[in-house]
C-alpha positions as CSV (number, residue, x, y, z in Angstrom):
1,X,0.0,0.0,0.0
2,X,2.8,2.4,0.8
3,X,4.4,1.9,-2.6
4,X,1.1,2.6,-4.3
5,X,0.4,5.7,-2.3
6,X,3.9,6.9,-3.0
7,X,3.4,6.6,-6.7
8,X,0.1,8.6,-6.4
9,X,2.1,11.5,-5.0
10,X,4.5,11.4,-7.8
11,X,3.1,13.7,-10.5
12,X,1.4,17.0,-9.8
13,X,3.0,18.3,-13.0
14,X,0.1,17.4,-15.3
15,X,-2.1,20.3,-14.0
16,X,0.7,22.8,-14.7
17,X,1.1,21.2,-18.1
18,X,-2.5,21.9,-19.0
19,X,-2.6,25.5,-17.8
20,X,0.8,26.5,-19.3
21,X,0.4,24.8,-22.7
22,X,-0.9,26.5,-25.8
23,X,-4.5,25.9,-26.7
24,X,-3.7,22.9,-29.0
25,X,-1.2,21.5,-26.5
26,X,-3.7,21.9,-23.7
27,X,-6.4,20.0,-25.6
28,X,-4.0,17.1,-26.2
29,X,-2.8,17.1,-22.6
30,X,-6.4,17.2,-21.3
31,X,-7.3,14.3,-23.5
32,X,-4.4,12.3,-22.1
33,X,-5.2,13.1,-18.5
34,X,-9.0,13.2,-18.5
35,X,-9.7,10.7,-21.2
36,X,-10.1,7.0,-20.6
37,X,-6.9,6.7,-18.7
38,X,-8.1,4.4,-15.9
39,X,-11.4,2.8,-15.5
40,X,-13.4,4.5,-12.7
41,X,-15.1,1.2,-12.0
42,X,-11.8,-0.3,-10.7
43,X,-12.6,0.1,-7.0
44,X,-9.9,-2.1,-5.6
45,X,-6.5,-3.4,-6.6
46,X,-6.4,-6.9,-8.1
47,X,-4.8,-8.1,-4.8
48,X,-7.6,-6.8,-2.8
49,X,-6.3,-3.7,-1.1
50,X,-8.7,-0.7,-0.9
51,X,-7.2,2.8,-0.6
52,X,-8.5,6.1,0.4
53,X,-7.8,9.3,-1.5
54,X,-4.2,10.5,-1.0
55,X,-3.3,13.7,0.9
56,X,-2.3,16.7,-1.2
57,X,1.1,16.3,-2.8
58,X,4.0,18.3,-1.4
59,X,5.6,21.0,-3.5
60,X,7.5,19.2,-6.2
61,X,10.3,20.0,-8.7
62,X,11.3,18.2,-11.8
63,X,14.6,18.2,-13.6
64,X,14.9,18.5,-17.4
65,X,15.9,14.9,-17.7
66,X,12.8,13.7,-15.7
67,X,10.6,16.0,-17.8
68,X,12.1,14.5,-21.0
69,X,11.2,11.0,-19.8
70,X,7.6,12.0,-19.1
71,X,7.2,13.8,-22.4
72,X,8.4,10.6,-24.2
73,X,5.5,8.8,-22.6
74,X,3.0,11.4,-23.5
75,X,4.2,11.7,-27.1
76,X,3.8,7.9,-27.4
77,X,0.1,8.2,-26.5
78,X,0.2,5.3,-24.1
79,X,-2.7,2.8,-24.0
80,X,-4.1,3.4,-20.6
81,X,-6.8,1.1,-19.3
82,X,-8.6,-0.5,-16.4
83,X,-5.8,-3.0,-15.8
84,X,-3.5,-0.1,-15.1
85,X,-5.6,1.5,-12.4
86,X,-6.4,-1.9,-11.1
87,X,-2.7,-2.9,-10.9
88,X,-1.8,0.3,-9.0
89,X,-4.7,0.1,-6.6
90,X,-6.5,3.4,-7.3
91,X,-10.1,3.8,-6.1
92,X,-10.8,7.1,-7.8
93,X,-8.7,7.2,-11.0
94,X,-10.9,9.7,-12.8
95,X,-11.3,12.0,-9.8
96,X,-9.0,12.9,-7.0
97,X,-6.4,10.4,-8.1
98,X,-6.5,11.2,-11.8
99,X,-3.2,12.9,-12.2
100,X,-1.4,10.3,-10.0
101,X,-2.9,7.4,-11.9
102,X,-2.1,9.0,-15.3
103,X,1.5,9.3,-14.2
104,X,1.8,5.8,-12.9
105,X,0.2,4.3,-15.9
106,X,2.3,6.3,-18.3
107,X,5.5,5.1,-16.7
108,X,4.6,1.5,-16.9
109,X,2.8,1.4,-20.2
110,X,5.8,3.0,-22.0
111,X,8.5,1.0,-20.3
112,X,9.6,4.1,-18.4
113,X,9.0,3.1,-14.9
114,X,11.0,6.0,-13.7
115,X,9.6,8.3,-16.4
116,X,7.4,10.3,-14.0
117,X,9.9,10.5,-11.1
118,X,9.6,13.8,-9.3
119,X,11.4,15.1,-6.3
120,X,10.1,17.0,-3.3
121,X,11.5,20.5,-2.9
122,X,13.8,19.3,-0.2
123,X,15.5,17.0,-2.7
124,X,14.6,13.8,-1.0
125,X,12.7,11.0,-2.6
126,X,9.0,11.4,-2.4
127,X,8.8,7.7,-2.1
128,X,10.9,7.7,1.1
129,X,8.3,9.8,2.8
130,X,5.4,7.5,2.0
131,X,3.7,5.8,5.0
132,X,3.1,2.1,5.6
133,X,6.2,0.6,4.0
134,X,6.7,-3.0,5.0
135,X,9.5,-3.3,7.5
136,X,10.1,-7.0,7.6
137,X,13.5,-8.4,8.3
138,X,15.1,-10.5,5.5
139,X,14.1,-14.1,5.4
140,X,16.6,-16.9,5.7
141,X,17.0,-16.7,1.9
142,X,18.3,-13.1,1.7
143,X,21.2,-11.8,3.7
144,X,22.2,-8.1,2.9
145,X,25.9,-7.8,2.3
146,X,26.5,-4.3,0.7
147,X,24.8,-1.2,-0.4
148,X,26.2,0.6,-3.4
149,X,25.1,4.2,-2.9
150,X,26.4,7.7,-2.9
151,X,26.7,7.4,0.9
152,X,29.0,4.4,0.6
153,X,31.5,5.9,-1.8
154,X,29.7,5.4,-5.1
155,X,28.8,8.1,-7.7
156,X,25.1,9.0,-7.9
157,X,23.0,6.2,-9.5
158,X,19.8,8.2,-10.0
159,X,17.3,6.1,-11.9
160,X,19.4,3.0,-12.0
161,X,17.2,0.4,-13.8
162,X,19.4,-2.6,-14.3
163,X,22.6,-4.4,-13.3
164,X,25.0,-6.5,-15.4
165,X,27.8,-8.6,-14.0
166,X,30.8,-9.5,-16.2
167,X,34.0,-11.4,-15.4
168,X,37.2,-9.6,-16.6
169,X,39.1,-12.1,-18.8
170,X,42.6,-10.9,-17.7
171,X,42.1,-10.2,-13.9
172,X,39.2,-12.5,-13.2
173,X,37.5,-9.7,-11.4
174,X,33.7,-9.6,-11.3
175,X,32.6,-6.2,-12.5
176,X,29.1,-4.7,-12.0
177,X,27.9,-2.4,-14.8
178,X,25.4,0.1,-13.5
179,X,23.5,2.4,-15.9
180,X,22.3,5.6,-14.1
181,X,19.4,6.7,-16.3
182,X,18.8,10.2,-14.9
183,X,22.6,10.9,-14.6
184,X,23.4,9.9,-18.2
185,X,26.2,7.8,-16.8
186,X,27.6,4.3,-16.5
187,X,29.3,3.3,-13.3
188,X,31.8,0.4,-13.3
189,X,32.3,-1.3,-9.9
190,X,34.5,-4.2,-8.7
191,X,32.5,-6.6,-6.6
192,X,35.7,-7.9,-5.0
193,X,34.4,-11.5,-4.9
194,X,34.4,-13.7,-2.9
195,X,33.9,-10.8,-0.4
196,X,31.5,-8.3,-2.0
197,X,31.3,-6.4,1.3
198,X,34.4,-4.6,0.0
199,X,32.9,-3.7,-3.4
200,X,34.2,-0.4,-4.8
201,X,33.6,2.0,-7.6
202,X,36.3,1.8,-10.3
203,X,35.1,4.5,-12.8
204,X,32.2,6.4,-14.1
205,X,31.7,7.7,-17.6
206,X,29.2,10.3,-18.6
207,X,27.4,11.4,-21.7
208,X,29.1,14.2,-23.6
209,X,32.5,13.7,-21.8
210,X,35.6,11.9,-22.9
211,X,34.2,10.9,-26.3
212,X,31.1,9.2,-24.9
213,X,28.2,10.4,-27.0
214,X,25.5,7.8,-26.6
215,X,24.8,7.6,-22.9
216,X,21.7,9.7,-23.0
217,X,19.3,7.8,-20.7
218,X,21.2,4.6,-20.3
219,X,18.8,1.8,-19.5
220,X,20.7,-1.5,-19.8
221,X,24.1,-3.0,-20.6
222,X,25.4,-6.3,-21.9
223,X,29.0,-7.6,-21.9
224,X,31.0,-9.8,-24.2
225,X,34.7,-10.8,-24.8
226,X,36.3,-10.3,-28.2
227,X,39.9,-11.3,-28.8
228,X,40.7,-11.3,-25.1
229,X,39.2,-7.9,-24.4
230,X,36.0,-7.2,-22.4
231,X,33.5,-4.9,-24.0
232,X,30.1,-3.6,-22.9
233,X,27.2,-2.4,-25.1
234,X,24.9,0.1,-23.4
235,X,21.3,0.7,-24.6
236,X,20.5,4.4,-24.4
237,X,16.8,4.7,-24.1
238,X,16.6,8.5,-24.4
239,X,19.5,8.7,-26.9
240,X,17.9,6.0,-29.1
241,X,21.1,4.1,-29.7
242,X,24.0,2.0,-28.5
243,X,27.4,2.9,-27.0
244,X,30.1,0.3,-27.3
245,X,32.8,0.6,-24.6
246,X,36.1,-1.2,-24.1
247,X,36.7,-2.4,-20.5
248,X,40.2,-3.7,-21.1
249,X,41.2,-1.3,-18.3
250,X,38.0,-1.1,-16.1
251,X,39.4,2.0,-14.3
252,X,39.7,3.7,-17.7
253,X,36.8,2.7,-20.0
254,X,37.2,3.8,-23.6
255,X,34.5,4.6,-26.1
256,X,35.0,2.6,-29.3
257,X,31.8,3.0,-31.3
258,X,28.1,4.0,-31.4
259,X,25.0,2.9,-33.3
260,X,22.3,5.4,-33.7
261,X,18.6,5.3,-34.7
262,X,18.3,5.5,-38.5
263,X,22.0,4.8,-39.3
264,X,22.0,2.1,-42.0
265,X,18.4,1.5,-41.2
266,X,18.9,0.8,-37.5
267,X,15.7,0.8,-35.5
268,X,16.7,1.8,-32.0
269,X,14.1,4.3,-30.7
270,X,13.6,3.8,-27.0
271,X,16.4,1.2,-26.8
272,X,15.3,-0.7,-23.6
273,X,17.3,-3.9,-23.2
274,X,20.2,-5.6,-24.9
275,X,21.6,-9.1,-24.8
276,X,24.5,-10.8,-26.6
277,X,24.0,-13.8,-28.9
278,X,27.0,-15.7,-30.4
279,X,25.8,-16.6,-33.9
280,X,28.0,-17.9,-36.7
281,X,31.1,-17.5,-34.6
282,X,30.5,-13.8,-34.0
283,X,28.9,-11.8,-31.2
284,X,25.7,-10.0,-32.0
285,X,23.8,-7.5,-29.9
286,X,20.0,-8.0,-29.8
287,X,18.2,-4.8,-28.7
288,X,14.6,-4.3,-27.8
289,X,13.6,-0.9,-29.3
290,X,10.5,-0.1,-27.3
291,X,9.4,3.0,-29.1
292,X,10.2,1.5,-32.5
293,X,8.1,-1.6,-31.9
294,X,11.1,-3.7,-33.1
295,X,14.1,-5.7,-32.1
296,X,17.4,-4.8,-33.7
297,X,20.3,-7.2,-34.4
298,X,23.8,-5.6,-34.5
299,X,26.9,-7.6,-35.6
300,X,29.9,-7.0,-33.3
301,X,32.5,-9.1,-35.1
302,X,34.6,-5.9,-35.0
303,X,33.5,-4.0,-31.9
304,X,34.9,-0.8,-33.4
305,X,32.7,-1.2,-36.4
306,X,29.3,-2.5,-35.4
307,X,26.9,-3.2,-38.2
308,X,23.1,-3.1,-37.9
309,X,22.3,-6.2,-39.9
310,X,18.5,-6.5,-39.5
311,X,15.5,-5.5,-37.5
312,X,12.3,-7.4,-36.8
313,X,8.9,-5.9,-36.1
314,X,7.8,-6.7,-32.5
315,X,5.3,-4.5,-30.7
316,X,6.2,-3.1,-27.2
317,X,9.4,-5.2,-26.6
318,X,11.2,-5.0,-23.2
319,X,13.1,-7.9,-21.6
320,X,15.2,-10.3,-23.7
321,X,16.7,-13.7,-23.3
322,X,18.7,-15.9,-25.7
323,X,18.8,-19.7,-26.0
324,X,19.8,-22.4,-28.5
325,X,18.0,-25.5,-29.6
326,X,19.9,-27.8,-31.9
327,X,21.6,-25.6,-34.5
328,X,19.2,-22.7,-34.0
329,X,19.5,-19.6,-31.9
330,X,16.4,-17.9,-30.5
331,X,15.6,-14.8,-28.5
332,X,12.6,-14.7,-26.2
333,X,11.0,-11.2,-26.2
334,X,8.8,-10.0,-23.3
335,X,6.1,-7.7,-24.9
336,X,4.9,-5.4,-22.1
337,X,2.1,-3.7,-24.1
338,X,1.0,-6.9,-25.8
339,X,0.7,-9.1,-22.6
340,X,2.7,-11.8,-24.1
341,X,6.0,-13.1,-25.6
342,X,7.4,-13.7,-29.0
343,X,10.1,-16.3,-29.8
344,X,12.3,-15.0,-32.7
345,X,14.7,-17.2,-34.6
346,X,18.0,-15.3,-35.2
347,X,20.0,-18.2,-36.6
348,X,20.4,-16.1,-39.7
349,X,21.1,-12.7,-38.1
350,X,20.4,-10.8,-41.3
351,X,16.9,-12.4,-41.6
352,X,15.2,-13.0,-38.2
353,X,12.0,-14.9,-38.4
354,X,9.1,-15.4,-36.0
355,X,9.1,-18.9,-34.4
356,X,6.1,-18.4,-32.1
357,X,3.9,-15.9,-30.4
358,X,1.7,-16.3,-27.3
359,X,-0.5,-14.0,-25.2
360,X,-2.0,-14.2,-21.7
361,X,-5.4,-15.9,-21.7
362,X,-4.4,-18.2,-24.6
363,X,-3.6,-22.0,-24.3
364,X,-3.2,-22.0,-20.6
365,X,-1.0,-18.8,-20.2
366,X,-2.4,-16.9,-17.3
367,X,0.5,-14.7,-16.1
368,X,1.8,-12.6,-19.0
369,X,-0.1,-9.3,-18.5
370,X,2.5,-6.6,-18.7
371,X,5.4,-9.0,-19.5
372,X,8.6,-7.1,-18.6
373,X,11.6,-9.3,-17.8
374,X,12.5,-12.8,-18.9
375,X,15.2,-15.4,-18.1
376,X,15.8,-18.9,-19.5
377,X,17.1,-22.1,-17.9
378,X,17.8,-25.6,-18.9
379,X,16.1,-28.8,-17.7
380,X,16.3,-32.4,-18.6
381,X,13.2,-31.9,-20.7
382,X,14.7,-28.9,-22.6
383,X,14.7,-25.1,-22.2
384,X,12.3,-23.2,-20.1
385,X,11.7,-19.5,-19.8
386,X,10.3,-17.6,-16.8
387,X,8.6,-14.2,-17.5
388,X,8.1,-11.5,-14.9
389,X,4.8,-9.7,-15.6
390,X,3.9,-6.4,-13.9
391,X,0.2,-6.5,-14.2
392,X,-0.5,-10.2,-13.7
393,X,1.1,-9.7,-11.2
394,X,3.4,-12.7,-11.2
395,X,5.7,-15.1,-13.0
396,X,4.9,-17.3,-16.0
397,X,7.0,-20.4,-16.8
398,X,7.1,-21.5,-20.4
399,X,8.2,-24.8,-21.9
400,X,10.4,-24.1,-24.9
401,X,11.3,-27.7,-25.7
402,X,9.7,-27.0,-29.1
403,X,10.5,-23.3,-29.7
404,X,7.8,-23.1,-32.4
405,X,5.2,-24.4,-30.0
406,X,5.7,-22.9,-26.6
407,X,3.6,-24.4,-23.9
408,X,2.3,-23.0,-20.6
409,X,4.1,-24.6,-17.7
410,X,3.5,-23.3,-14.1
411,X,2.8,-19.8,-12.9
412,X,3.0,-17.9,-9.7
413,X,0.7,-15.0,-8.9
414,X,0.0,-13.0,-5.8
415,X,-2.9,-14.6,-3.9
416,X,-3.4,-13.8,-0.2
417,X,-0.1,-14.3,1.6
418,X,1.4,-16.4,-1.2
419,X,3.9,-14.7,-3.5
420,X,3.3,-11.4,-1.7
421,X,6.3,-9.6,-3.3
422,X,5.2,-10.1,-7.0
423,X,3.0,-7.0,-7.5
424,X,4.8,-5.0,-10.2
425,X,7.1,-7.9,-11.1
426,X,9.7,-6.3,-13.3
427,X,12.7,-8.7,-13.6
428,X,13.6,-12.2,-12.8
429,X,16.8,-14.2,-12.4
430,X,17.3,-18.0,-12.1
431,X,19.9,-20.0,-10.2
432,X,20.5,-23.6,-9.3
433,X,20.0,-26.8,-11.1
434,X,17.6,-29.8,-11.3
435,X,18.2,-30.8,-7.7
436,X,17.3,-27.3,-6.4
437,X,16.4,-24.4,-8.7
438,X,15.0,-21.0,-7.8
439,X,13.8,-17.8,-9.4
440,X,14.2,-14.4,-7.7
441,X,11.8,-11.7,-8.9
442,X,11.8,-8.0,-8.2
443,X,8.4,-6.5,-7.2
444,X,8.5,-2.8,-8.2
445,X,5.1,-2.1,-6.5
446,X,5.8,-4.3,-3.5
447,X,9.2,-2.7,-2.8
448,X,10.6,-6.2,-2.3
449,X,12.1,-9.4,-3.7
450,X,10.3,-12.8,-4.0
451,X,12.0,-16.2,-4.0
452,X,10.2,-19.0,-5.9
453,X,11.2,-22.6,-5.9
454,X,11.3,-23.8,-9.5
455,X,12.8,-27.2,-8.9
456,X,9.5,-28.5,-10.4
457,X,8.8,-25.8,-13.1
458,X,5.2,-27.0,-13.5
459,X,4.5,-26.2,-9.8
460,X,6.3,-23.1,-8.6
461,X,6.3,-22.6,-4.8
462,X,6.6,-19.6,-2.6
463,X,10.0,-19.8,-0.9
464,X,10.5,-16.5,1.0
465,X,10.7,-12.8,0.5
466,X,12.3,-9.6,1.7
467,X,11.0,-6.1,1.5
468,X,12.1,-2.5,2.0
469,X,13.0,-1.5,5.6
470,X,15.0,1.2,7.2
471,X,18.2,-0.7,7.1
472,X,18.2,-1.9,3.4
473,X,16.6,0.4,0.9
474,X,14.6,-1.6,-1.7
475,X,12.4,1.2,-3.1
476,X,11.2,0.4,-6.6
477,X,13.5,-2.6,-7.3
478,X,13.9,-3.3,-11.0
479,X,16.8,-5.1,-12.7
480,X,18.5,-8.1,-11.1
481,X,21.9,-9.8,-11.7
482,X,23.6,-12.9,-10.2
483,X,27.2,-13.2,-9.2
484,X,28.5,-16.5,-8.1
485,X,31.6,-18.1,-6.6
486,X,32.2,-21.8,-5.9
487,X,30.8,-21.3,-2.5
488,X,28.2,-18.5,-2.6
489,X,25.5,-17.0,-4.8
490,X,25.0,-13.2,-4.7
491,X,22.2,-11.1,-6.0
492,X,22.5,-7.5,-7.2
493,X,19.3,-5.4,-7.2
494,X,18.8,-2.0,-8.9
495,X,16.6,0.0,-6.4
496,X,15.5,2.7,-8.7
497,X,13.2,4.5,-6.3
498,X,15.9,5.8,-4.0
499,X,16.7,9.5,-4.3
500,X,20.3,9.0,-5.5
501,X,19.8,5.4,-6.7
502,X,21.0,2.4,-5.0
503,X,22.2,-1.1,-5.8
504,X,21.8,-3.7,-3.0
505,X,23.9,-6.9,-2.8
506,X,22.4,-9.9,-1.1
507,X,23.8,-13.3,-0.3
508,X,21.3,-16.0,-1.4
509,X,20.8,-19.2,0.5
510,X,19.6,-21.7,-2.1
511,X,19.3,-24.5,0.5
512,X,16.8,-22.3,2.5
513,X,14.8,-21.9,-0.7
514,X,14.5,-25.6,-1.4
515,X,14.1,-26.6,2.3
516,X,10.6,-24.9,2.1
517,X,9.5,-27.6,-0.3
518,X,6.6,-29.5,1.2
519,X,5.9,-26.9,3.8
520,X,2.5,-26.2,2.2
521,X,2.8,-22.5,1.7
522,X,6.3,-21.2,1.4
523,X,8.0,-19.0,3.9
524,X,6.4,-15.7,5.0
525,X,8.5,-14.0,7.7
526,X,6.4,-11.8,10.0
């Protein structure tokens, strides 16, 4: 409830937009705000919470970057609807709560969850002042190890949306790549494994400095090794392009190339996520271009001369995951605005083809509404995917043994005290093997993390959770990444709702997750 009420207080700027705009602009803005943004009949959230009207919002200010993000959503003319107000728990979305609901829906529908971030006049996160945050201690599954924030020696990470972990081929160091969306920056950190409590910032690169020209609104990064050198490809959501960076010396990153929207036909508007696929002996970047309704394949055989080889139409793409089956390479695409996924065959990178498409409500799929993040894992029966879906809210497991005929496997959705951290599920990571396998999901609305036992993919089980409290800031968790040693598994979480951004590091206890099997309802610490 606290998370929802915090979001409601996040956007008083719409009223000012209407009064300050020209007549034509005012009409458009009024349509966007007053129109069928959120069904007034949605009296409760889909997980049963009923909310009263929020108190008047405090005086707010917005930076130019934050305004740009919001304007991107408005220009996109997002498809608002009842499921949005339902998911956020508004009781009067066309009345007192109209502007807050519009803001919240805009952010999610356009894949810009931070798109309507506003800050109180005192500069602190409006979210941090919201009442009724859960203050539960971490379960046996999650042990907090380190906070990467400005107060612990790290640069500002405002709007950090994702985390990527890469091992340096020369030093063996585990690096964390942290895109700070509102700071137009990429922070590179050393996790100092096997003791991440000593994690430290190595460098920070910023858009417009030192030759970096495509870090405008960085949203996601992927890493690959070419001829012994580590590189990262950063998707710039607001810049509509890619920045390729050499991390041969992580303390001195070097820009080596960019790919921009429109260059050689590249479709990169709203570049949201990026993954690396090795096809035909060469690395390729696959990018979800959210505002272009497409995925873009970029050949990186020579990282200094990336080539946009093909795009493929795919409405509202967000999260991506790559897997192989036989001699074929596929990418699973989570389609946020389509409530589903597509499986695309990229075996021939210059000619991607659709292998399969599925939507929530079809063929047993019941948890794909607002599909956002996706991960794949292998079983004895073949590849499975697990999709984090914001509006379901929950996880959908998909059997990809036959990539052209994906089948619904198990699902996990918030119901009573079960899977209580899945509201606003944004990303998911999978660890373990057939003897004990688990998924960890980030609940953006719940301000927490949910552990799910996937040892039997057809029957996911609640295995514990942890939420925001005064000691470990988990406001608006989004992207997840795993870092493992021979003895320990660690989870990195992008807490996008903190004022300066924060990345939390947890040690995961896989044994504790699987020990809950057979307990009848998972673990729910009180």
